[in-house]
C-alpha positions in Angstrom: 12.8 29.8 12.8 11.3 29.5 16.3 8.0 27.7 16.8 6.1 29.1 19.8 3.5 27.4 22.0 0.9 29.5 20.1 2.2 28.0 16.8 1.9 24.5 18.2 -1.7 25.2 19.3 -2.6 26.3 15.8 -1.0 23.2 14.3 -2.9 21.0 16.8 -6.1 22.7 15.8 -5.5 22.0 12.1 -4.6 18.4 12.9 -8.1 18.0 14.2 -9.9 20.3 11.7 -7.6 21.0 8.8 -10.0 23.2 6.9 -11.5 25.1 9.8 -12.1 28.8 9.0 -9.8 31.3 10.6 -12.8 33.0 12.2 -14.0 29.8 13.9 -10.4 29.0 15.0 -10.0 32.5 16.4 -13.1 32.1 18.5 -11.8 28.9 20.1 -8.1 30.0 20.5 -8.9 33.5 21.6 -6.7 35.1 18.8 -7.7 37.4 16.0 -8.4 35.6 12.7 -5.9 37.7 10.8 -3.2 36.9 13.4 -3.9 33.1 12.9 -3.7 33.5 9.1 -0.4 35.3 9.3 1.0 32.8 11.7 0.0 29.9 9.4 1.5 31.6 6.4 4.8 32.0 8.3 4.8 28.3 9.3 4.0 27.1 5.8 6.6 29.4 4.2 9.3 28.1 6.5 8.3 24.5 5.9 7.6 24.0 9.6 4.0 22.8 9.0 1.7 22.1 6.1 -1.7 20.6 5.2 -2.2 18.1 2.5 -4.9 15.7 1.1 -4.6 12.4 -0.6 -6.9 9.8 -2.1 -8.0 6.9 0.0 -8.1 3.5 -1.7 -10.7 0.9 -1.1 -9.7 -0.6 2.2 -10.6 -4.1 1.0 -8.2 -3.8 -2.0 -5.6 -1.2 -1.1 -2.1 -2.4 -0.7 0.2 -0.9 2.0 3.8 -2.3 1.6 6.8 -1.7 3.8 9.9 -2.1 1.7 13.5 -2.4 2.9 16.1 -1.3 0.3 19.8 -2.0 0.0 21.9 0.2 -2.3 25.4 1.0 -3.3 26.7 3.4 -0.7 28.2 5.8 -3.2 24.8 5.9 -5.0 22.5 6.3 -2.0 21.6 9.9 -2.9 20.7 9.0 -6.4 18.7 5.9 -5.4 16.9 8.0 -2.8 16.0 10.6 -5.3 14.8 8.0 -7.9 12.6 6.2 -5.3 11.1 9.5 -4.0 10.1 10.4 -7.6 7.8 7.4 -7.8 4.3 8.7 -6.7 3.3 5.4 -5.1 6.4 5.5 -2.8 4.9 7.9 -0.3 7.6 7.9 2.3 11.4 7.4 2.0 13.6 7.2 5.1 17.3 6.5 5.7 17.7 3.8 8.4 20.4 3.1 11.0 20.2 -0.7 10.6 21.0 -3.5 8.3 19.0 -1.9 5.5 19.8 1.4 3.8 16.4 2.8 3.1 12.8 2.1 4.3 9.9 2.8 2.0 6.2 3.1 2.5 4.4 2.2 -0.7 0.7 2.5 -1.2 -1.2 1.3 -4.3 -4.9 0.8 -5.0 -4.4 -3.0 -5.3 -1.7 -5.6 -4.8 -1.5 -6.1 -8.5 -0.7 -2.5 -9.1 2.2 -2.8 -6.6 3.6 -6.0 -8.2 3.0 -5.1 -11.8 3.8 -1.4 -11.9 5.9 -0.3 -8.9 8.2 -3.3 -8.4 9.5 -3.2 -12.0 10.5 0.4 -11.4 12.7 -0.7 -8.5 14.6 -3.0 -10.8 15.5 -0.2 -13.2 17.1 2.1 -10.6 21.0 2.0 -10.9 22.6 1.3 -7.6 19.5 -0.4 -6.0 20.9 -3.8 -5.0 18.1 -5.6 -3.2 14.6 -5.0 -1.7 12.5 -6.9 0.8 8.8 -6.4 1.2 6.3 -6.8 4.1 2.6 -6.3 3.3 0.2 -4.8 5.7 -2.7 -7.0 6.4 -4.4 -4.7 8.9 -3.7 -1.1 9.8 -4.6 -0.1 13.4 -2.9 3.3 13.8 -1.6 5.8 11.2 0.2 9.1 11.2 -3.1 10.8 10.2 -4.3 10.4 13.8 -1.1 11.6 15.6 -1.7 14.7 17.7 0.5 17.2 19.5 -2.1 17.4 22.3 -1.2 20.9 23.4 -4.8 22.2 23.3 -7.1 21.8 26.3 -9.7 19.1 26.2 -12.4 21.7 25.8 -10.6 23.2 22.8 -10.0 19.8 21.2 -13.7 19.1 21.6 -14.6 22.4 20.0 -12.5 21.8 17.0 -13.8 18.2 16.7 -17.3 19.7 16.5 -16.3 21.9 13.6 -14.4 19.2 11.7 -16.2 18.4 8.4 -16.3 15.2 6.4 -12.6 15.9 5.5 -11.6 15.8 9.2 -8.1 14.4 9.9 -7.6 11.5 12.2 -10.1 9.1 10.7 -10.2 7.1 7.5 -13.8 6.9 6.3 -15.0 4.0 4.2 -14.0 4.4 0.6 -15.8 3.3 -2.5 -19.2 4.7 -1.6 -21.3 6.7 -4.0 -20.9 7.3 -7.7 -17.5 8.0 -9.2 -16.7 11.7 -9.5 -16.0 13.2 -13.0 -12.5 14.2 -14.0 -13.5 17.9 -13.5 -13.8 17.2 -9.8 -10.6 15.0 -9.6 -8.7 17.9 -11.2 -8.9 19.7 -7.9 -6.9 17.0 -6.0 -3.4 18.1 -6.9 -4.1 21.6 -5.6 -5.4 20.1 -2.3 -2.3 17.9 -2.1 -0.2 21.0 -2.4 -2.3 22.9 0.1 -5.0 21.1 2.1 -6.6 24.5 2.9 -6.8 25.7 -0.8 -10.0 27.6 -1.4 -12.3 27.4 -4.4 -11.1 30.8 -5.5 -7.5 29.7 -5.3 -8.1 26.6 -7.4 -10.4 28.5 -9.9 -7.7 31.0 -10.7 -5.2 28.2 -11.4 -7.6 26.2 -13.5 -9.2 29.2 -15.3 -12.7 28.1 -14.1 -15.6 30.0 -12.7 -15.2 30.2 -8.9 -18.8 29.3 -8.3 -18.4 26.1 -10.4 -15.3 25.2 -8.6 -16.9 25.8 -5.2 -19.7 23.3 -6.1 -17.1 20.8 -7.3 -15.0 21.3 -4.2 -18.0 20.8 -1.9 -18.9 17.5 -3.7 -15.3 16.3 -3.5 -15.0 17.1 0.2 -18.3 15.3 1.0 -17.4 12.2 -1.2 -15.1 10.7 1.5 -12.5 10.1 -1.3 -9.9 12.2 0.4 -8.0 12.1 3.7 -6.7 15.5 5.0 -3.9 16.0 7.5 -1.8 18.7 9.0 1.9 17.8 9.3 4.6 19.3 11.4 8.4 19.2 10.7 9.6 16.6 13.2 12.3 18.8 14.6 9.6 21.1 15.9 7.3 18.4 17.3 9.2 17.7 20.5 9.7 14.2 19.2 12.8 14.3 17.0 13.6 10.6 17.0 11.7 8.0 15.0 12.0 4.3 15.9 10.4 1.4 14.2 10.0 -2.1 15.7 9.6 -5.3 13.9 7.7 -7.6 16.3 5.9 -10.9 16.7 2.6 -10.8 18.5 0.8 -14.1 19.3 -2.0 -15.0 17.0 -5.3 -13.7 18.3 -3.7 -10.9 20.3 -3.3 -8.4 17.5 -6.5 -6.5 18.2 -5.7 -6.3 21.9 -2.2 -5.1 21.1 -3.6 -2.4 18.9 -5.9 -1.3 21.7 -3.0 -0.8 24.0 -1.0 1.0 21.4 -3.8 3.5 20.7 -3.4 4.7 24.3 0.3 5.7 23.7 0.5 9.2 22.2 4.0 8.5 20.7 2.7 5.8 18.3 2.6 6.9 14.6 1.9 3.5 13.1 0.8 0.1 14.2 -0.1 -2.7 11.7 -0.2 -6.4 11.2 2.1 -7.6 8.5 3.4 -10.5 6.5 7.1 -11.4 6.4 9.7 -12.5 9.0 7.7 -10.8 11.7 3.9 -10.2 12.0 3.6 -6.7 13.6 5.2 -3.3 13.0 5.2 -0.3 15.4 6.5 3.2 14.7 6.9 5.8 17.4 8.2 9.4 17.6 10.3 9.8 20.7 11.9 12.6 22.7 15.4 11.1 22.5 17.4 7.9 21.8 17.4 7.2 25.5 13.6 6.7 25.3 14.0 3.7 22.9 14.6 1.4 25.8 11.8 2.9 27.9 9.4 2.4 24.9 10.5 -1.2 24.6 9.8 -1.8 28.2 6.4 -0.2 27.9 5.6 -2.4 24.9 6.6 -5.6 26.7 4.6 -4.6 29.8 1.4 -3.7 27.9 1.4 -6.5 25.3 1.8 -10.0 26.8 3.8 -12.3 24.6 5.2 -9.6 22.3 8.7 -10.4 20.9 10.6 -7.4 19.7 12.7 -8.9 16.9 14.5 -5.7 15.7 14.5 -2.0 16.4 15.4 0.6 13.7 16.2 4.2 14.3 15.5 6.6 11.3 18.4 8.9 10.5 16.5 11.1 8.1 13.4 11.3 6.0 13.5 12.4 2.3 9.8 12.2 1.7 6.6 12.0 3.9 3.1 11.5 2.5 4.2 12.8 -0.9 6.0 15.9 0.4 9.7 16.2 -0.2 11.7 17.1 3.0 14.9 18.9 3.7 17.5 17.2 5.8 16.2 19.0 8.9 12.7 17.6 8.4 11.2 20.8 7.1 9.2 20.7 3.9 10.8 21.9 0.7 7.4 22.7 -0.8 7.8 20.1 -3.6 5.0 17.5 -3.7 4.7 14.3 -5.6 0.9 13.6 -5.6 -0.3 10.2 -6.3 -3.6 8.4 -7.0 -4.9 5.8 -4.6 -3.0 6.8 -1.5 -3.8 5.8 2.1 -3.0 6.5 5.7 0.6 5.7 6.5 3.0 7.0 9.0 
């Protein structure tokens, strides 16, 4: 399919305010509400864009692990499928480097990762070895990445309409009383469609729409969920993913993060444990931009050492959504409890 400039504007709007009403969006974009709804249906059906929601773990306990995996070459497809089926493995990518696969794993606690997820790795036939780096501080995540095709005035207008579920920020978790299971039952529907309405969910659950609306309102205001609008990378204008493993001098991590926040290409920046202490992920226009990006990093961040760069060949799963080889969404979702904001 073709993705037009108007399509990109709509996606940008939903990146800022993923549950904005079509009537409000129409007023800002100058397009009829029914036109926007039809345009979004077309994008979703084609897997070109989608909205999703996931639980946010307690930032003081949540474990974000970056895992490199080596596997038997003839069993790579089977290993990839087995890893993608694990709910806590939120992203699975094939790498052009000295590791076969790169995983993003998010669990509510470090104990959950070591006691529940790691044993599953050891049971996968063809998985030979894995190496883990743990995120000690996340500065930038994919939830905040923007197309930036809207005017500043339009962006401000959508920001003003964004509710407590607004994408691009990770509110503090663990506040307020725990929600009952009847409210948590709504989360899988929001993982499948971040714009799902109370009427949609009520039909699926066989509940009264007014009851579900109350439950949905409470869930949205609880700050337990993070919403985002994703775009198939092939349509983003940035089809190349590159990840750098770097060393940043102690005491310079916050300053480095401040510089990285000013670069629109950055999808993730985090301090980590392991052989290096900092990781950066960018979406780029082309392979030729890798060297330009490295030069920019060295100019902006004094003392940074870029130990290794890794180009991603393909992604099988992103934030719980299964992807086709061309980066479009298949429509299959593996929801998980206790997720957080990764790339």
